N, C-alpha and C positions, 0 to 999 in steps of 0.2 A: 758785169752791170756792178757795182759797187752798192757799198750797203747802205747808203743814204740812198737812193731809191727802192733796195729791197724792201724796206717800210716804209713807206705808203702803198706801194704791192699788197703784203703782209694786213695791213688793216685796213687794208679794204677787201683780203678771202677773207679776215676774220668778223667782216663785220656780215659779209654775205650768210655766211654760215651763224651765225648769230639771226638774221634774218630768219633763215633756212628754220632753224630750233624751236626759233618763237615757233613758226606757222604753222612745226609740227604739234606741236602742242593747242594751242589753235585748236587748231582738227582733232584731236583726239578730245581737246575739253569740250568743244560740238559731240563727237560722236559721243561720247559721256551722258550728254546733255537729252542729246536726239534718244538715245536708250535706256534714262531715267527717265524721258515724261512718255518712251514708251510702254516703261513698266510699269509707272506709276497709274497710265488709263490702262495700261495688262489685268491690273487686278480689279480695280470694280466698270472694267466692261461685258458685257452680258457674253454667254455661252454661244456658241452658234449654233443652238439646238436642230439637228435636222425634225427636229416635231415639238405641239405647245407639250409635248410633252415625253420621256423616255425614262426606262427606265435600264441602274447604269446596274454592276454587280463589281463590285469592290472584289476580286477572289482573295479568300484567307492567305496571308504572309507577303500580300502584294507592297511594294514600296512606296513610294511618291517619286521614284521614277520611271517606277511601269506606269503607272498610273498615268502620270503628264503624257510621254511616245504614245499611250493607248489613244488619250485624246485627241490627241496630235495625229495619229491615222490617222483617227475617225471624221478628221473633218474639223472638231468642239474647238481645239484652240490652237491660236500659229505660235506661240511658240511655248516649248514646253520646260525650256530651260525657269520662264520665269517664274513656273509655275512651281517649278525645283527652287526657287529662293524662295518666293514666296510661302512655300512648306518651310521648310529652314528658318526662316528669319518668324515666321508669327507657331513654330517649334512644332508644328503642327504633325510634321515628318517623320515623327516615334510616335505620333497618336491615331492611326488613321484607324477604322475599323471596317472589319470584313462587311459584305450586308449586297440584301441588294435596295438601290436608294431610285427615288424616284428627281429626277431631272425636267424643273418645270424652265418654261423662258424666262427670263429672263436674272434669272442665278448668273451671282457672278464668282471666278477665283475662287473670293474669298468668301461670300458663303458657303461653294463648293465645302471648298477647308472645313470652314466650319461641320458644316454636317455630317461630313467625314467624323471626325472626329467627336462627334458628340453621338454616333453612330444610329441617324435617325432612321435606321432599316424601315424602309417599305411594310405596311403591315397589309394580315389580309384578314377580313371576315368571316368567320360561316357563325351560325344560327342556328340552337337546337331546341325545338317546336317543343312545348308542349303540351302530350297527353299522348308521346310521341312515342313507342315503343322500344324494347334498346337496340333491337333488330331494324327500326326503321332509322333511327339514329348511324347506327353503325352503314347503311347504305348509302344516309347524304354524305358519311366521310367519307368512303369509300367513293363516292362521285366528283368529287372536290375534286379537282386537279392540280390544285398546290402542296396539299401533304404530301410527306414520302410514306408510300402506303406499307407497312409492314407487314399487316393484319391478312391473311387470305378469307374467301368468302365460304370458307369451309372449316372453319377454325370454331371451335367450337363456347362457347360462353362460361364454360370453368377452363379453357386454355386461355381467354382471353382477360378473366379475370383474374387469373396465372398470373401473366405475363408484368400482368398491376400493381403484382402485388398483395395479390388479394386473396388468396386459396382459399374456395369456400364457401366464400358471399356471392348471392343470388347479384346481378348488375339489375336485375329493372328494376328504372326509379331511382338510383344510386349517383346521376349528370346533371349536375344541375342545369334546367335550359335556360339561356343567353344568349349575346352575339360575345362572341370569341377572339381577340384580332390576332393572330400570330405571324411568323414571318419567315420567310422561300426558309427550307428545308429544315420544319417541324416536323414530327413526322403521327402518325394517328397514335401511335399508342401515348406520347405525350400530350397531347392532345384531351383525350380520353383521362390520363390522367390530371389534368389539373381539375378539364368536368367533375370529378371526382370528386377533390378534393373543394373546390366550390359548395358542391353541395354537403360535404360533412361541413362544411366551415358555419355554413345555412341554420342545416337543421338543429345544430349543434344551440348558435344563441336562440334559435324559435324557441324552439324546448326549454330554455332557461324563462323564458321567458310568457310560458304558459298561463294559462290561465289555470288556476285548482278547481281540482273533483271530477277530469277530464277524461276517458273511463281507456287512458293509455300505461302499461308499463311501464311501455319505454317510447323513446322516439322513433324504433324502425316502424311504431306501434301507428305513430301516426303518419309516418311516413307512405302507413300503403290506403287508409284512410281518403291521404289528401293524392292520389292517383286515383281513388277512384271520381271527389271527388271533382279529377281536373276530369275524367272521361262524362261527369255527366252531364255538364255545362261548362257552354264558355262564354256566358252571362257573371261581368264579374258580380255585378250585389247577387247573387244569387248564390255564390261561390258559399260564404256566409249560413247563407240557409239551408240547404243543401244538408251544408255538417253538422247544424242546429240537429236535425233529419235521423241521418247514421246515428249521434253519440245518445240521441235520446232513444230510438231501438239498440243499441247497446247496454244500455243502463237499465235499456227491463227486459234484455235477451230475448226480444226478438232477430228474429231471419233477417239483415240488411236489404234484402231481391235487392239486387242489383243487377242491370242486362250487363254492364261493360262485362263485368265479371267471369259473369260465365264467359263468354264472346271468346276472353284472355285465356278462356280455361279450352276451349274449345279445340284452338291453336288454328292449325293447314284445315281442318275440317269445318269452322262456319266459313259458310258460304255465302253473306252479307242476308241469308235469310233467317231470324234468330226464332223454331219454334217449340210448341208446348214441349214435343219430346227433349228438346233440346235444352229443357229450363228441367222436368225432370229425371236427367241425361244427371249422376254423379263425378264429380271433378272435382279438386280440391277447393281451387274452383271459382266452385255452385252456389251461391250467395242466398241460395232457393232451395240447397240441401242443406249447410249445413251453416251450425250460427257460428257468429262472431267473426272477425276477419279472417279474409285469404291469408293465405300462407307467404305471397310478397305480393310488392308493388306490380298492377297491373301496365306503368304505363311513366312519362316521368312527369311527373306534377312541378306548379310550378309556384313560385314565392308567393305569391295571392292563396295556391290554393291548398299551401303549408299552413299558413299566416290563419284559415277560414276555419281547419282543425282543430286549430288549435286559440282560437277565438269564436267559436262557433256563435251564430244569432240565434241568442232567446228569443223563446215559444217555447207552447204546444204541438204545432202539426208535425205525425210521424206518419208522411207518404205525402206522393207527387207522380205527377203525371204528366207529361209532354201534352203542352199546349201548341204547338209547334212557333214556328218561326225562332225557335235555342231556349222556347220559354218554358216555365213550367205551371202548372199551378198547384198547390201543397194545403192538405185533409189535414184535419185532425181526429178523424173517424175512418173508421175503419167505411162504411156505409157512405158516410161521403170522399170520401176516394172511389169505392165502388162508382159511384153517382158521376164524380170527373173522370169516369176513364169511359163510364159508355159516352157521352158529352166531348170529351177533345176523339179520345182512340177508335169510337162502333162510332161515330157522328150521328149518335140520334138526336131528334131535334123534339123541342118545349122542356129541354132539361133547364133547374135556375138552382145558382148553386150560392152560395152564404162569399164574401170575399177570400181570393186563396188567403192561405191558413195563417202565412206570415203579417198577411195587413189588416188580421183584429185584432 
């Protein structure tokens, strides 16, 4: 074959190679376009969650790669590398926060990463109830399945307060009733510390705004009376009225004579019935035998009860008796009070009473 015939053959070969190269480039570009389209759609396509919502735990120290392949193993995403790429592209890769998250139907990979970066972890609520004692409150904590339980049921009040950093302080009434939200992994002692701080802050603030002329030397005394008011009534509008009765009695040096303090002082001896002999049996909490306030609160007072004792209702009533349905009749004199006891407690007929003391 001479040179003249070789040149056309070489040109044909070169042309075929060029066409093949162009075809390969086009195929590659098409493949890249397809992958880019899939990647774009992946970012805003809802995750394939098995339920309407599911809990997902991001372990401490877990990487973006671990997250991606774990979600892939659970059949929640199809392309783990896409999630890795998205995390690096958005800067989320190094900012993911550990914790327990709620994933809901409709969440996309982009939203998921935003949620993990923001640390929007799942929160659980636990409510501390006004009027509960310290031990009743501890039982609520013990029964909660999410809190990490570090306290044992045989620990004494003193041991628990020492763990809180408040050794020597009586725990009753020192925790603010409220609904507290917390994440999984929170311990019972951390929860208690938070409720203790909440009560301390609220009591300090409320004390600063108290009315003048109250018979309290310190905010702790107001807390004691607030706990008594809390146990005496669950009717909101009666709290300041009952607080007014007790404050006038304290100012006059009268016995408070309130059953809840007697019951608290009896402890486990109380069987549900308060008898005359119980009212006569002296304890530090028996306000029928001892003047002034008992030594500690008798329950957890709420913010309304604290406000009531620091802003009591004006009036002259010195006595009250339960009428039923949670309400009370207030009397200005002992004579009127005795008639009210006959009418409402002893159920005697034909007794006529003036309007309740706080209504006069």
